[in-house]
C-alpha positions as CSV (number, residue, x, y, z in Angstrom):
1,M,0.0,0.0,0.0
2,G,1.6,3.2,-1.1
3,E,1.8,6.6,0.5
4,Y,0.2,9.9,-0.7
5,I,2.0,13.1,0.3
6,G,0.9,16.7,0.5
7,L,3.4,19.6,0.6
8,D,2.5,23.1,1.7
9,V,5.4,25.1,0.4
10,S,6.6,28.4,1.7
11,L,9.8,30.3,1.1
12,K,11.4,29.1,4.4
13,D,9.7,25.9,5.5
14,T,7.5,23.2,3.9
15,A,4.8,21.4,5.9
16,I,4.6,17.7,4.9
17,C,1.7,15.2,5.5
18,V,1.8,11.5,4.6
19,R,-1.3,9.4,4.2
20,R,-1.7,5.7,3.8
21,G,-4.9,3.6,3.6
22,G,-7.1,6.6,4.2
23,K,-5.3,7.6,7.4
24,R,-2.6,10.1,8.3
25,V,0.6,8.2,9.2
26,W,3.1,11.1,9.6
27,R,3.4,14.9,9.3
28,G,6.1,17.3,10.0
29,K,8.1,20.3,8.7
30,C,11.5,20.8,7.1
31,G,13.3,23.5,5.1
32,S,12.1,24.4,1.6
33,D,14.8,22.5,-0.2
34,P,13.8,19.6,-2.6
35,A,16.9,17.6,-1.6
36,V,16.0,17.9,2.1
37,I,12.4,17.0,1.4
38,A,13.4,14.0,-0.7
39,G,15.5,12.7,2.2
40,V,12.5,13.1,4.6
41,L,10.1,11.4,2.2
42,R,12.5,8.4,1.7
43,K,12.4,7.9,5.5
44,H,8.7,8.4,6.2
45,A,7.2,7.5,2.8
46,P,9.4,4.9,1.0
47,D,6.6,3.9,-1.4
48,A,5.3,7.3,-2.4
49,Q,2.6,7.2,-5.1
50,R,1.8,10.9,-5.4
51,I,3.5,14.0,-4.1
52,V,1.2,17.0,-4.5
53,F,1.9,20.7,-4.1
54,E,0.3,23.9,-5.4
55,T,1.4,26.3,-8.1
56,G,3.6,29.0,-6.6
57,P,7.0,30.8,-6.9
58,L,8.9,27.6,-6.1
59,S,6.7,25.1,-7.9
60,I,8.9,24.9,-11.1
61,W,12.1,24.3,-9.0
62,F,10.3,21.8,-6.8
63,F,8.8,19.8,-9.6
64,H,12.0,19.4,-11.6
65,A,14.2,18.8,-8.5
66,L,11.9,16.2,-7.0
67,T,11.4,14.5,-10.4
68,A,15.2,14.3,-10.7
69,E,15.2,12.6,-7.3
70,G,12.9,9.9,-8.8
71,L,9.9,11.0,-6.8
72,P,6.3,11.2,-8.4
73,A,5.9,15.0,-8.0
74,I,2.6,16.6,-9.2
75,C,1.9,20.3,-9.3
76,I,-1.8,21.2,-9.1
77,D,-3.8,24.3,-9.7
78,A,-3.8,26.5,-6.6
79,R,-7.3,27.8,-7.3
80,H,-8.7,24.3,-7.5
81,A,-6.9,23.3,-4.4
82,K,-8.1,26.4,-2.5
83,A,-11.7,25.5,-3.1
84,A,-11.1,22.2,-1.3
85,L,-8.7,23.5,1.4
86,D,-11.2,26.2,2.4
87,M,-13.4,23.5,3.8
88,A,-11.1,23.1,6.8
89,A,-12.2,24.9,10.0
90,N,-8.7,26.2,10.7
91,K,-6.2,27.6,8.2
92,T,-2.7,26.3,9.1
93,D,0.2,25.0,7.1
94,A,-0.1,21.6,8.6
95,N,-3.8,21.4,7.8
96,D,-3.2,22.6,4.2
97,A,-0.5,19.9,3.8
98,E,-3.0,17.3,5.1
99,G,-5.7,18.6,2.8
100,L,-3.3,18.3,-0.2
101,A,-2.4,14.8,0.8
102,H,-6.1,13.9,1.0
103,L,-6.6,15.3,-2.5
104,A,-3.6,13.2,-3.7
105,E,-5.1,10.1,-2.2
106,V,-8.6,10.5,-3.7
107,G,-7.3,11.9,-7.0
108,F,-9.4,15.0,-6.8
109,F,-7.0,17.6,-8.3
110,R,-6.2,19.4,-11.5
111,E,-2.6,18.8,-12.6
112,V,-0.7,21.7,-14.1
113,R,1.8,21.3,-16.9
114,V,5.1,22.6,-15.6
115,K,7.4,24.3,-18.0
116,G,10.9,23.2,-18.7
117,Y,14.0,25.2,-17.6
118,D,14.8,26.3,-21.2
119,S,11.3,27.8,-21.7
120,M,11.5,29.5,-18.3
121,L,14.9,31.0,-19.2
122,V,13.4,32.5,-22.3
123,R,10.4,33.8,-20.4
124,T,12.7,35.3,-17.8
125,L,14.5,37.1,-20.6
126,V,11.3,38.5,-22.0
127,A,10.1,39.5,-18.5
128,G,13.4,41.1,-17.5
129,R,13.5,43.2,-20.7
130,N,9.9,44.3,-20.2
131,K,10.6,45.4,-16.6
132,L,13.6,47.4,-17.6
133,V,11.7,49.1,-20.5
134,R,9.0,50.1,-18.0
135,M,11.5,51.4,-15.5
136,A,13.1,53.5,-18.2
137,T,9.7,54.9,-19.2
138,E,8.9,55.7,-15.6
139,L,12.2,57.5,-15.1
140,S,11.8,59.6,-18.2
141,N,8.2,60.6,-17.2
142,Q,9.5,61.5,-13.7
143,I,12.2,63.7,-15.2
144,R,9.6,65.4,-17.4
145,G,7.3,66.0,-14.5
146,L,9.9,67.4,-12.2
147,M,11.2,69.8,-14.8
148,K,7.7,71.1,-15.7
149,T,7.5,72.4,-12.1
150,F,10.2,74.8,-12.9
151,G,8.9,75.8,-16.3
152,L,11.2,73.5,-18.3
153,I,9.3,71.6,-20.9
154,V,11.1,68.7,-22.5
155,P,10.1,68.3,-26.1
156,G,8.7,64.9,-27.3
157,A,12.0,63.3,-27.9
158,K,13.3,59.8,-27.3
159,G,16.6,58.1,-26.7
160,G,19.7,60.3,-27.2
161,S,17.6,63.2,-28.3
162,F,15.7,63.1,-24.9
163,E,19.0,63.2,-23.0
164,A,20.4,66.0,-25.1
165,E,17.2,68.1,-24.6
166,V,17.3,67.6,-20.8
167,R,20.9,68.6,-20.6
168,R,20.3,71.7,-22.8
169,L,17.4,72.8,-20.5
170,L,19.5,72.3,-17.4
171,S,22.5,74.2,-18.7
172,D,21.6,77.3,-16.7
173,E,19.9,75.5,-13.8
174,D,22.7,74.3,-11.5
175,G,20.5,73.7,-8.5
176,L,17.9,71.6,-10.4
177,A,20.7,69.9,-12.4
178,R,22.0,68.3,-9.2
179,V,18.7,66.6,-8.8
180,I,17.8,65.7,-12.4
181,L,21.2,64.6,-13.7
182,P,21.4,61.5,-11.4
183,L,18.0,60.5,-12.6
184,L,19.1,61.0,-16.2
185,E,22.1,58.8,-15.6
186,A,20.0,56.1,-14.1
187,W,17.6,56.3,-17.0
188,G,20.5,55.9,-19.5
189,A,21.9,52.9,-17.6
190,V,18.5,51.2,-17.4
191,R,17.9,51.9,-21.1
192,R,21.3,50.4,-22.1
193,R,20.6,47.2,-20.1
194,A,17.2,46.9,-21.7
195,A,18.8,47.2,-25.1
196,E,21.3,44.4,-24.2
197,L,18.5,42.1,-23.2
198,G,16.6,43.1,-26.4
199,R,19.6,42.1,-28.5
200,Q,19.7,38.7,-26.8
201,L,16.0,38.2,-27.4
202,L,16.3,39.2,-31.1
203,A,19.2,36.9,-31.6
204,G,17.3,34.0,-30.2
205,A,14.3,34.8,-32.4
206,R,16.5,34.8,-35.5
207,R,17.8,31.3,-34.6
208,S,14.3,29.9,-34.0
209,Q,12.4,28.7,-37.0
210,A,9.1,28.8,-35.0
211,C,9.7,32.4,-34.2
212,Q,10.6,33.3,-37.8
213,R,7.4,31.6,-39.0
214,L,5.2,33.6,-36.5
215,M,7.0,36.9,-37.3
216,A,5.6,36.7,-40.8
217,I,2.2,37.7,-39.3
218,P,1.6,41.5,-39.4
219,G,1.9,42.9,-35.9
220,I,3.9,40.0,-34.5
221,G,7.5,40.9,-33.7
222,A,10.4,39.1,-32.1
223,I,9.2,39.7,-28.5
224,T,5.6,38.5,-29.1
225,A,6.8,35.5,-31.1
226,T,9.4,34.5,-28.6
227,A,7.0,34.9,-25.7
228,F,4.3,32.8,-27.5
229,V,6.7,30.0,-28.4
230,S,8.1,29.8,-24.8
231,A,4.6,29.8,-23.4
232,I,3.2,27.1,-25.6
233,E,6.4,25.0,-25.6
234,D,5.0,22.0,-27.4
235,P,1.9,22.6,-29.6
236,A,0.8,19.0,-28.8
237,N,0.1,20.3,-25.2
238,F,-3.2,21.6,-26.5
239,R,-5.8,19.4,-28.1
240,S,-7.1,22.1,-30.3
241,S,-5.9,25.6,-31.3
242,R,-9.1,27.1,-29.9
243,S,-8.2,26.1,-26.3
244,V,-5.0,28.3,-26.5
245,A,-7.1,31.5,-26.5
246,A,-8.9,30.3,-23.4
247,W,-5.6,29.4,-21.8
248,F,-4.5,33.1,-22.2
249,G,-7.7,34.4,-20.7
250,L,-9.1,35.8,-24.0
251,T,-12.4,34.0,-24.1
252,T,-15.6,35.4,-22.5
253,R,-16.9,34.1,-19.2
254,R,-20.4,32.7,-19.1
255,Y,-22.9,32.8,-16.3
256,Q,-26.0,30.5,-16.5
257,S,-28.4,29.9,-13.6
258,G,-32.1,29.1,-14.2
259,E,-33.5,31.7,-16.6
260,V,-30.4,33.9,-16.4
261,D,-27.8,33.2,-19.1
262,Y,-25.3,35.8,-20.3
263,D,-21.7,36.2,-21.5
264,G,-19.5,38.5,-19.6
265,H,-16.0,40.0,-20.1
266,I,-13.0,37.9,-21.0
267,S,-11.7,35.8,-18.1
268,R,-8.3,37.5,-17.9
269,R,-6.8,34.3,-16.6
270,G,-3.4,32.9,-17.5
271,D,-0.4,34.8,-18.7
272,A,-1.2,38.5,-18.4
273,H,1.9,39.6,-20.2
274,M,1.3,37.4,-23.2
275,R,-2.3,38.5,-23.3
276,G,-1.1,42.1,-23.4
277,L,1.3,41.3,-26.2
278,L,-1.4,39.7,-28.3
279,Y,-3.6,42.7,-27.7
280,E,-0.8,45.0,-28.9
281,A,-0.3,42.9,-32.0
282,A,-4.0,43.1,-32.7
283,T,-3.9,46.8,-32.4
284,V,-1.0,47.1,-34.8
285,L,-2.8,44.8,-37.3
286,L,-6.0,46.9,-37.2
287,T,-4.4,50.4,-37.2
288,R,-0.9,50.3,-38.8
289,S,-0.6,47.2,-40.9
290,R,-0.6,47.7,-44.7
291,V,-0.9,44.0,-45.5
292,D,-4.4,43.2,-46.8
293,S,-5.6,40.0,-45.0
294,D,-8.8,38.2,-44.2
295,L,-8.0,38.7,-40.5
296,R,-7.6,42.4,-40.8
297,A,-10.8,42.7,-42.9
298,W,-12.7,40.6,-40.3
299,G,-11.4,42.8,-37.5
300,R,-12.3,46.0,-39.2
301,K,-15.9,44.8,-39.7
302,L,-16.1,44.0,-35.9
303,R,-14.7,47.4,-35.1
304,E,-17.5,49.1,-37.0
305,R,-20.1,47.0,-35.2
306,L,-18.7,46.5,-31.7
307,G,-16.1,49.3,-31.2
308,F,-12.3,49.2,-31.3
309,K,-11.5,47.5,-27.9
310,R,-13.8,44.6,-28.4
311,A,-12.6,44.1,-32.0
312,A,-9.0,44.2,-30.8
313,V,-9.7,41.5,-28.2
314,A,-11.4,39.4,-30.8
315,V,-8.5,39.7,-33.2
316,A,-6.0,38.9,-30.3
317,R,-8.0,35.8,-29.6
318,K,-8.0,34.8,-33.3
319,L,-4.2,35.5,-33.5
320,A,-3.6,33.0,-30.6
321,V,-5.6,30.4,-32.5
322,I,-3.8,31.0,-35.8
323,M,-0.3,31.1,-34.2
324,H,-0.8,27.8,-32.5
325,A,-2.2,26.2,-35.7
326,M,0.9,27.4,-37.5
327,L,3.2,25.9,-34.9
328,R,1.4,22.6,-35.0
329,S,1.2,22.3,-38.8
330,G,4.4,24.0,-39.7
331,Q,2.6,25.9,-42.4
332,P,3.5,29.6,-43.2
333,Y,1.1,32.5,-42.6
334,L,-1.4,32.9,-45.5
335,A,-2.9,36.4,-45.4
336,K,-5.9,35.4,-47.5
337,A,-6.5,32.1,-45.7
338,A,-6.0,33.1,-42.1
339,M,-9.6,32.8,-41.2
340,A,-10.1,29.3,-42.8
């Protein structure tokens, strides 16, 4: 008779519960280190059948490390687990671990696909660059706002032109310059680091055939293509291309009870950054693209009937479906057959 284990993981400690034959046989706590946890489980659960823990900041590390130790690790949806764990009268780490062990024993859980380290490395690159770009934008806006207070209006310039304009306006303002110039230097440093990560991302996209195939779609650049490929990993992970849009939170939510039945806003679940990139790509396709395509014509008709925002969301959803279908089939983008 095998054991079923629940792990309630935190940054410092992990609560462990072991069940066998419908009963709890051991529970305890140890440091949040997969190697330490593996040693504890070999002692108290030598015949482990399932080791269940929730999605969280350490879940990818735990999954791969425990799997490398030869243990049957399973990462489950935290929202699904919460619905079951909230039934307990008292909320403690030990009780959560026991609840997870019980879910593992009865098989009442929703397993989550854990990404590989290579995909997470690419996603980290995309996220890191995005964060630096936002920081640079915030710093430039801060500089503009502070200088406006003293009647110094920075023209709408970017990059080196922005720096030159700021220094020109501060040439006769020694007191203000002592405040603004450190911010300007920080802005320049952040911008250079963002450019370095951008070059790494672009080089990776050029080496990837999948990214090159997706970049043929109007509005899809290196960042969006790289983020999409790393998020999907293997196109076979999805039974149909339509389910990809739902996975990114781009499908409408439905509420039906008795005589009430209506569709609401999109669910906004899943990867928020990827959803934003798809929306940006849809915006470019509808407003700036010069390539005549079935998808653009369809989106423009929706824009006339539903408004721009809803049309852009619909086009973003369709882009996710098309991009997955292209990765699965290996076919290039066909502007006049994108809606087929």
